C-alpha positions as CSV (number, residue, x, y, z in Angstrom):
1,M,18.6,-8.2,33.7
2,R,17.1,-9.4,30.4
3,T,16.0,-6.8,27.9
4,S,13.4,-7.4,25.2
5,N,13.0,-5.9,21.8
6,Q,10.2,-3.3,22.1
7,F,9.5,-3.4,18.3
8,A,7.6,-6.0,16.4
9,E,9.5,-8.1,13.9
10,A,6.5,-9.2,11.8
11,T,3.4,-7.6,10.6
12,T,0.6,-8.0,8.0
13,G,-0.7,-6.0,5.1
14,V,-2.5,-6.0,1.8
15,V,-1.4,-5.4,-1.8
16,Y,-4.3,-4.0,-3.9
17,I,-3.7,-4.0,-7.7
18,H,-6.5,-1.7,-8.8
19,S,-5.7,-1.9,-12.5
20,S,-3.1,-3.7,-14.6
21,P,-3.0,-4.4,-18.3
22,S,-3.6,-8.1,-18.8
23,A,-0.1,-8.6,-20.4
24,V,1.5,-7.2,-17.2
25,C,-0.3,-9.4,-14.7
26,P,2.2,-12.3,-14.8
27,H,5.0,-9.8,-14.3
28,V,3.3,-8.4,-11.3
29,E,3.0,-11.8,-9.8
30,W,6.7,-12.5,-10.5
31,A,7.7,-9.3,-8.8
32,L,5.6,-9.9,-5.7
33,S,6.9,-13.5,-5.5
34,G,10.4,-12.2,-5.6
35,V,9.8,-9.9,-2.6
36,L,7.5,-12.4,-0.8
37,D,10.0,-15.2,-1.3
38,A,6.9,-17.4,-1.9
39,P,4.6,-17.9,-4.9
40,A,2.1,-15.0,-5.3
41,R,-0.7,-16.6,-7.2
42,L,-3.3,-13.8,-7.6
43,T,-6.9,-14.3,-8.7
44,W,-7.3,-11.7,-11.4
45,R,-10.7,-10.2,-12.2
46,P,-11.8,-7.7,-14.9
47,Q,-11.6,-4.1,-13.7
48,P,-14.9,-2.5,-14.8
49,A,-13.5,1.1,-14.3
50,A,-10.8,0.5,-17.0
51,P,-11.9,-2.1,-19.6
52,G,-9.0,-4.3,-20.8
53,T,-7.4,-4.2,-17.3
54,S,-7.5,-6.6,-14.4
55,R,-7.6,-6.2,-10.6
56,A,-6.4,-8.5,-7.7
57,E,-5.5,-8.3,-4.1
58,V,-3.3,-10.3,-1.8
59,T,-2.8,-10.2,2.0
60,W,0.8,-10.8,3.2
61,V,2.6,-11.6,6.5
62,G,6.2,-10.7,6.9
63,P,8.9,-8.5,8.4
64,V,8.2,-4.9,9.3
65,G,9.1,-2.7,6.3
66,S,7.9,-5.2,3.7
67,A,5.3,-2.8,2.2
68,A,8.1,-0.5,1.0
69,R,9.8,-3.4,-0.7
70,L,6.6,-4.5,-2.3
71,T,5.9,-0.9,-3.5
72,A,9.4,-0.6,-5.0
73,A,8.8,-3.8,-6.9
74,L,5.5,-2.7,-8.4
75,Q,6.8,0.8,-9.4
76,Q,8.5,-0.9,-12.3
77,W,5.3,-0.6,-14.3
78,P,4.1,3.1,-14.3
79,M,0.7,2.1,-15.9
80,L,-0.4,0.2,-12.7
81,R,-2.8,1.6,-10.2
82,F,-2.1,0.1,-6.8
83,E,-2.0,0.4,-3.0
84,V,0.1,-1.4,-0.5
85,T,-0.7,-1.3,3.2
86,E,1.3,-2.4,6.2
87,D,-0.5,-2.7,9.5
88,P,0.8,-1.0,12.6
89,S,2.6,-3.3,15.0
90,Q,4.2,-3.0,18.4
91,G,6.4,0.1,18.4
92,V,5.9,0.8,14.7
93,D,3.3,2.9,12.8
94,G,1.5,1.4,9.8
95,Q,2.2,2.5,6.3
96,R,0.1,3.1,3.2
97,F,1.5,3.5,-0.3
98,C,-0.6,4.6,-3.3
99,F,0.5,4.8,-6.9
100,A,-1.5,6.2,-9.9
101,P,-0.3,7.1,-13.4
102,G,0.2,10.8,-13.7
103,L,0.4,11.2,-9.9
104,G,3.2,8.9,-9.1
105,L,3.8,7.6,-5.5
106,W,2.3,8.9,-2.3
107,S,3.0,7.4,1.1
108,G,2.0,8.1,4.7
109,S,2.1,6.6,8.1
110,T,-1.1,5.2,9.5
111,S,-2.7,4.6,12.9
112,A,-4.3,1.4,14.2
113,S,-7.6,2.6,12.7
114,G,-6.0,3.3,9.3
115,D,-6.1,7.0,9.5
116,V,-3.1,8.9,8.0
117,I,-0.9,10.4,10.7
118,V,0.6,13.9,10.3
119,S,3.1,14.7,13.0
120,E,2.8,17.7,15.3
121,H,6.0,19.2,13.9
122,R,4.8,18.9,10.3
123,L,1.4,20.4,11.2
124,R,3.1,23.4,12.9
125,A,5.2,24.0,9.8
126,L,2.2,23.8,7.5
127,A,0.2,26.1,9.7
128,A,2.9,28.7,9.7
129,A,2.4,29.1,5.9
130,G,-1.1,30.5,6.3
131,P,-4.7,29.2,6.0
132,Q,-4.8,28.7,2.2
133,A,-1.4,27.0,2.1
134,L,-2.4,24.9,5.1
135,A,-5.5,23.5,3.3
136,E,-3.6,22.7,0.1
137,A,-0.7,21.1,2.0
138,L,-3.0,19.0,4.1
139,D,-4.6,17.6,1.0
140,T,-1.1,16.6,-0.2
141,E,-0.1,15.2,3.3
142,L,-3.3,13.1,3.4
143,G,-3.0,11.8,-0.2
144,A,-6.3,13.4,-1.3
145,A,-5.4,13.4,-5.0
146,W,-4.5,9.7,-4.9
147,D,-7.7,8.8,-3.0
148,E,-9.8,10.7,-5.6
149,E,-8.0,8.9,-8.5
150,L,-8.2,5.4,-6.9
151,E,-11.7,5.6,-5.5
152,T,-13.4,4.7,-8.8
153,F,-11.1,1.7,-9.1
154,R,-11.7,0.6,-5.5
155,T,-15.5,0.6,-5.7
156,A,-15.7,-0.8,-9.2
157,G,-14.0,-3.9,-8.1
158,M,-16.3,-4.6,-5.1
159,D,-17.6,-7.8,-6.4
160,G,-16.8,-10.1,-3.5
161,G,-13.5,-11.2,-5.1
162,I,-11.2,-13.7,-3.6
163,T,-8.3,-12.5,-1.4
164,T,-5.2,-14.7,-1.2
165,T,-2.8,-14.7,1.8
166,V,0.9,-15.2,1.0
167,P,3.4,-15.4,3.8
168,L,6.8,-13.9,3.3
169,G,9.8,-16.2,3.7
170,S,10.4,-17.6,7.1
171,V,10.1,-15.0,9.8
172,A,11.9,-15.6,13.1
173,V,9.9,-13.9,15.9
174,G,11.6,-14.2,19.2
């Protein structure tokens, strides 16, 4: 009897650099290139929400778990504002990572529609703390502070900018 792997080996995602000081932009590209194992040539545009900074985005294709590696590479620069997503794939939830100065890193699992997933066991534990604590904890679980901080940067950059796709190194899907 032949068995098959029930989990996907490859997935896709997006890196959104919402704001980067201009001097840091080449370093961001080098860091992404190191993780992607391919040149990451981003198209940088001015970020109107933070004069003197730039924004860019790149889609990627690669092994499941790559979003965490991309996030770790970007965390070297605490002045960046960024998000990294990894789409759900067979047998694996998606991931979303958000970083903002002063808030640090937030991460959550995501569904096929992009909604943040909070597990049944986690919800039960939060509910046991009472209604007020539940409301505050849900805001944290859902990344509300990060969404609030990054929303201005997301919408300020909606200028029809170019998105580049960079494949990660060779991926053997069997």
